[in-house]
C-alpha positions in Angstrom: -62.8 -15.5 -96.0 -62.6 -16.0 -92.3 -59.1 -15.6 -90.7 -57.9 -18.6 -88.6 -57.0 -17.8 -84.9 -53.5 -18.4 -83.7 -53.0 -20.1 -80.3 -49.8 -20.0 -78.0 -48.3 -23.5 -77.8 -49.0 -25.1 -74.4 -45.4 -26.3 -74.2 -44.1 -22.8 -73.9 -46.7 -21.9 -71.4 -45.6 -24.7 -69.2 -41.9 -23.9 -69.8 -42.4 -20.3 -68.9 -44.2 -21.3 -65.7 -41.5 -23.7 -64.8 -38.8 -21.2 -65.5 -40.6 -18.6 -63.3 -41.0 -21.2 -60.5 -37.3 -22.1 -60.8 -36.1 -18.6 -60.7 -38.4 -18.0 -57.6 -37.0 -21.1 -56.0 -33.5 -20.0 -56.7 -34.2 -16.6 -55.2 -35.9 -18.1 -52.2 -33.1 -20.7 -51.9 -30.4 -18.1 -52.1 -32.1 -16.1 -49.3 -32.5 -19.2 -47.2 -28.9 -20.2 -47.8 -27.7 -16.7 -47.0 -29.8 -16.8 -43.8 -28.4 -20.2 -43.0 -24.9 -19.2 -43.6 -25.4 -16.0 -41.6 -26.9 -17.9 -38.7 -23.9 -20.3 -38.9 -21.4 -17.5 -38.9 -23.1 -15.7 -36.0 -23.1 -18.9 -34.0 -19.3 -19.0 -34.0 -17.7 -17.9 -30.7 -15.2 -15.5 -32.2 -17.8 -12.8 -32.7 -19.0 -12.9 -29.1 -15.4 -12.9 -28.0 -14.7 -9.8 -30.1 -17.8 -8.1 -28.6 -16.6 -8.9 -25.0 -13.1 -7.7 -25.8 -14.3 -4.4 -27.3 -16.7 -3.8 -24.4 -14.3 -4.5 -21.5 -10.7 -4.1 -22.8 -10.6 -1.2 -25.2 -11.9 1.6 -22.9 -10.1 4.0 -20.6 -10.6 1.9 -17.5 -10.5 -1.8 -16.6 -12.8 -1.3 -13.6 -15.8 -2.7 -15.5 -13.9 -5.8 -16.4 -12.8 -6.3 -12.8 -16.4 -5.8 -11.7 -17.7 -8.3 -14.3 -15.1 -10.9 -13.1 -16.2 -10.5 -9.4 -12.7 -9.4 -8.5 -12.3 -8.3 -4.9 -9.3 -6.2 -3.8 -8.2 -6.1 -0.2 -10.0 -4.2 2.5 -7.9 -1.1 2.1 -8.2 -0.5 -1.6 -10.9 -0.2 -4.3 -11.0 -1.7 -7.8 -9.3 1.4 -9.0 -6.0 0.1 -7.5 -5.8 -3.2 -9.5 -7.2 -1.4 -12.5 -4.4 1.2 -12.3 -1.8 -1.7 -12.1 -3.3 -3.3 -15.2 -3.2 -0.1 -17.1 0.4 0.5 -16.1 1.2 -3.0 -17.4 -0.2 -2.0 -20.8 2.3 0.8 -21.3 4.3 0.1 -24.4 2.4 -3.1 -25.2 -0.4 -4.2 -27.5 -3.6 -5.8 -26.1 -5.2 -8.6 -28.1 -6.9 -11.9 -27.6 -6.8 -15.4 -29.0 -8.6 -18.7 -28.8 -7.0 -20.6 -26.0 -8.9 -23.9 -25.7 -12.1 -25.7 -26.5 -13.4 -28.1 -23.8 -16.7 -29.6 -24.8 -19.2 -26.8 -24.9 -16.8 -24.3 -23.4 -14.5 -22.0 -25.4 -11.9 -19.9 -23.7 -10.1 -16.8 -25.1 -7.1 -15.3 -23.5 -6.6 -11.6 -23.4 -2.9 -10.9 -23.6 -0.4 -8.0 -23.6 2.4 -8.3 -26.2 5.5 -6.2 -26.8 5.0 -3.7 -29.5 7.1 -4.5 -32.7 7.5 -2.8 -36.0 5.4 -4.5 -38.7 7.2 -5.5 -41.9 5.6 -5.2 -45.4 4.9 -9.0 -45.5 3.7 -9.6 -42.0 0.3 -8.9 -40.8 -0.4 -7.8 -37.3 -2.0 -11.2 -36.5 1.2 -13.0 -37.7 3.4 -10.9 -35.5 1.4 -11.7 -32.4 1.8 -15.5 -32.8 5.5 -15.6 -33.5 6.8 -16.1 -30.0 6.7 -12.5 -28.9 6.8 -12.3 -25.1 3.2 -11.9 -23.7 1.5 -11.4 -20.4 -2.0 -12.9 -19.8 -4.4 -10.3 -18.6 -7.7 -12.2 -18.6 -9.6 -15.2 -19.8 -13.0 -14.9 -21.5 -15.3 -18.0 -21.0 -18.0 -18.7 -23.5 -20.5 -21.6 -23.4 -22.9 -23.1 -25.9 -26.5 -22.1 -25.4 -29.0 -24.7 -24.2 -31.5 -24.0 -27.0 -30.7 -24.0 -30.7 -32.0 -21.4 -33.2 -34.3 -22.2 -36.1 -31.4 -23.6 -38.1 -30.2 -25.8 -35.3 -27.2 -23.7 -34.2 -26.9 -23.3 -30.5 -24.5 -20.4 -30.5 -22.6 -19.2 -27.5 -23.2 -17.0 -24.4 -20.7 -15.0 -22.3 -20.6 -16.8 -18.9 -17.4 -15.8 -17.1 -14.5 -13.3 -17.1 -11.3 -14.1 -15.1 -8.8 -11.3 -14.4 -5.1 -11.9 -13.6 -3.4 -9.2 -11.5 -1.4 -9.8 -8.4 -1.1 -7.5 -5.4 2.6 -7.3 -4.8 3.0 -4.5 -2.3 2.8 -4.6 1.5 3.5 -2.2 4.4 4.8 -2.6 7.9 4.4 0.0 10.6 5.5 0.0 14.3 3.6 2.5 16.5 2.4 2.8 20.1 -0.7 0.8 21.0 -2.5 4.0 22.0 -2.1 5.5 18.5 -4.5 4.9 15.6 -3.2 3.8 12.2 -5.1 4.3 9.0 -4.3 3.1 5.5 -6.0 4.9 2.6 -8.4 6.4 5.2 -9.5 3.1 6.8 -8.6 2.1 10.3 -6.0 -0.8 10.5 -7.6 -3.5 12.6 -5.9 -5.6 15.3 -5.9 -8.7 13.2 -3.0 -7.1 11.3 -0.8 -6.9 14.4 2.2 -9.3 13.9 4.3 -8.2 16.9 4.3 -6.5 20.3 7.1 -5.2 22.4 7.8 -2.8 25.3 9.5 0.5 24.6 12.9 0.9 26.2 11.6 3.7 28.4 9.3 1.2 30.2 12.2 -0.3 32.2 12.8 3.1 33.9 9.3 3.8 35.0 8.0 3.6 38.6 5.7 0.8 39.5 2.1 1.5 38.5 3.0 4.0 35.7 1.9 2.7 32.3 4.6 2.6 29.7 4.6 2.5 25.9 3.6 -0.7 24.1 4.8 -0.8 20.6 2.6 -2.8 18.1 3.9 -3.8 14.6 1.3 -3.9 11.9 1.7 -5.6 8.6 -0.8 -5.2 5.7 -0.2 -7.3 2.6 -2.1 -7.7 -0.7 -1.8 -4.1 -1.7 -1.6 -3.0 -5.4 -0.3 0.5 -4.9 1.8 2.4 -2.4 -0.7 3.2 0.4 -1.4 6.5 2.1 -0.5 6.1 5.7 -1.7 8.3 8.6 -1.1 8.0 12.3 -2.6 9.9 15.2 -1.5 9.7 18.9 -3.6 9.1 22.0 -4.5 12.8 22.0 -5.7 12.8 18.3 -2.5 14.6 17.1 -0.9 13.5 13.9 2.3 11.5 14.4 5.3 11.3 12.0 6.2 8.0 10.4 9.8 7.5 9.4 10.7 4.9 6.8 13.8 2.7 7.1 15.8 3.0 3.9 16.9 -0.7 4.0 13.7 -2.5 5.1 11.1 -0.1 3.9 9.3 -0.4 7.3 7.9 2.6 9.1 8.4 3.6 12.7 6.3 6.2 14.6 8.0 9.1 16.2 6.6 10.0 19.7 4.8 13.3 19.9 6.3 15.5 22.6 4.6 17.9 25.1 5.6 21.5 24.3 3.7 22.9 27.3 5.5 20.5 29.7 8.8 21.5 28.1 8.1 25.2 28.7 7.2 24.5 32.3 10.1 22.1 33.2 13.0 22.7 30.8 14.9 25.2 33.0 14.5 23.1 36.2 15.7 19.9 34.5 18.6 21.6 32.8 19.7 23.3 36.0 19.6 20.1 37.9 21.7 18.3 35.3 24.3 21.1 35.4 24.5 20.8 39.2 25.0 17.1 38.7 27.9 17.8 36.2 29.5 20.3 38.5 29.4 18.0 41.5 31.0 15.2 39.4 33.9 17.5 38.7 34.2 18.8 42.3 32.8 22.2 41.3 29.7 21.9 43.5 28.5 20.0 46.5 25.7 17.4 46.8 23.4 19.9 48.4 22.4 21.8 45.2 22.0 18.4 43.4 19.5 17.2 46.0 17.2 20.1 45.2 16.6 18.6 41.7 17.0 14.9 42.3 14.9 12.2 44.0 17.1 11.5 47.0 15.6 8.0 47.4 16.6 7.0 43.8 19.6 4.8 43.0 20.7 7.5 40.5 21.1 10.1 43.3 22.7 7.6 45.6 25.4 6.8 43.0 26.0 10.5 42.7 26.2 11.2 46.4 28.4 8.2 47.4 30.5 7.9 44.3 34.1 7.9 45.5 35.6 7.1 42.1 34.7 10.4 40.4 36.9 11.2 37.4 38.0 14.7 38.0 40.0 16.6 35.4 42.3 19.1 36.8 40.9 22.6 36.0 40.4 26.0 37.5 37.4 27.2 35.4 34.5 25.8 33.4 31.6 26.7 31.2 28.6 25.0 29.6 28.1 24.9 25.8 25.7 23.4 23.3 22.9 23.1 25.8 19.9 21.0 24.6 16.8 20.2 26.6 13.9 18.8 24.5 11.6 15.9 23.7 9.4 16.0 26.8 7.1 12.9 26.9 4.5 12.6 29.6 3.6 9.1 30.7 1.0 10.5 33.0 0.6 13.8 34.9 3.3 12.8 37.4 6.0 11.2 35.3 7.9 12.3 32.2 11.2 11.9 30.3 13.2 14.3 28.2 16.5 14.6 26.3 19.3 16.6 27.9 22.6 17.3 26.3 25.4 19.8 26.9 29.2 20.1 26.9 30.9 20.7 30.3 34.1 22.5 29.2 36.8 22.4 31.8 39.6 25.0 31.6 43.2 25.1 32.9 45.6 27.9 31.9 48.2 26.7 29.5 46.4 23.5 28.6 43.8 22.5 26.1 40.2 22.6 27.3 38.8 19.2 28.3 35.2 18.6 27.2 33.0 16.4 29.3 29.9 15.7 27.1 26.6 14.9 28.8 23.9 13.2 26.6 21.0 11.5 28.4 17.4 10.7 28.5 16.3 12.0 31.9 13.3 10.6 33.8 11.5 12.7 36.4 8.6 12.2 38.7 6.5 14.5 40.8 6.8 14.8 44.5 4.8 17.5 46.1 4.8 20.5 43.8 7.9 19.8 41.8 9.4 17.2 39.5 12.6 15.4 40.6 15.1 13.5 38.4 15.3 9.8 39.4 16.9 7.9 36.5 18.5 8.3 33.1 19.5 6.5 29.9 23.0 7.4 28.7 22.9 8.1 24.9 
């Protein structure tokens, strides 16, 4: 007997094929859906904003962020200065960012500093940062939609601009002779920073044709940090700057001529002592004329002064003698500071002290310098 052959029903064959096709379609569809959702998610601006934030605001320096923003400090500082200010602002604060606005295709994210607070068990860090905690805006990140869409029709975003917010709040004011050179942070201060000009008080006592001292006041604003100042005089020697405690402005001290002082100190001091002796009737006008310009008004007032105040005495001495601060206007004219106490003595009475404190002006005639004027201190 021949055995009959069994055949697989066609229905199940078709069912199996359809099931396989459906599973394949589901698998393919799931992959496509995943790719679609991934593309959608990647097209959201938050991810690009996070990338920009991580790149520019979580490192040790904010110089790259300033460079990216095209930030330009003043002529006397580099980007390190505003970067240092921004870093100092971060002390004791948290740095974060949030979506600030959407304007058409543009999305903006603000980078802010917020006060650090203790997190509770029920509050997340994000919740804390939006609950009215004082904040300072550090920067704004600008993102724009791309011109071309991807294969799923999403245009996505591109990083187009970074705006930094830091203000230069420091300035410096310096008054110095016009013949001196002022530098800030190693750079010469140019004439366009001069805000004032005046003659030194010495100038009123100089002979005609002798150049005096012109004082220039410089002001440089737009600084981020306290600047390093340096000043050199007409001879290239460093000058001292003295800061006023109230105004914060700096004034230059004149550099004095030690060689001139060594040459002329004894002569000037001796001449002024002869002047003091004559004014107290302890010496004649003759010795005075050896040290004074006899054509000067100063000398004439000494020689013809009939209203001298003379304290009755029978002896005298000089104490606390000072002769210093020799400043040469040119090779033939200088001034210096002279001070001493002319102590007048009379037996049985208390000493009388006649104090001399003057800026003395002298000019050269022949081989010697002669006193011709003074400023009483």
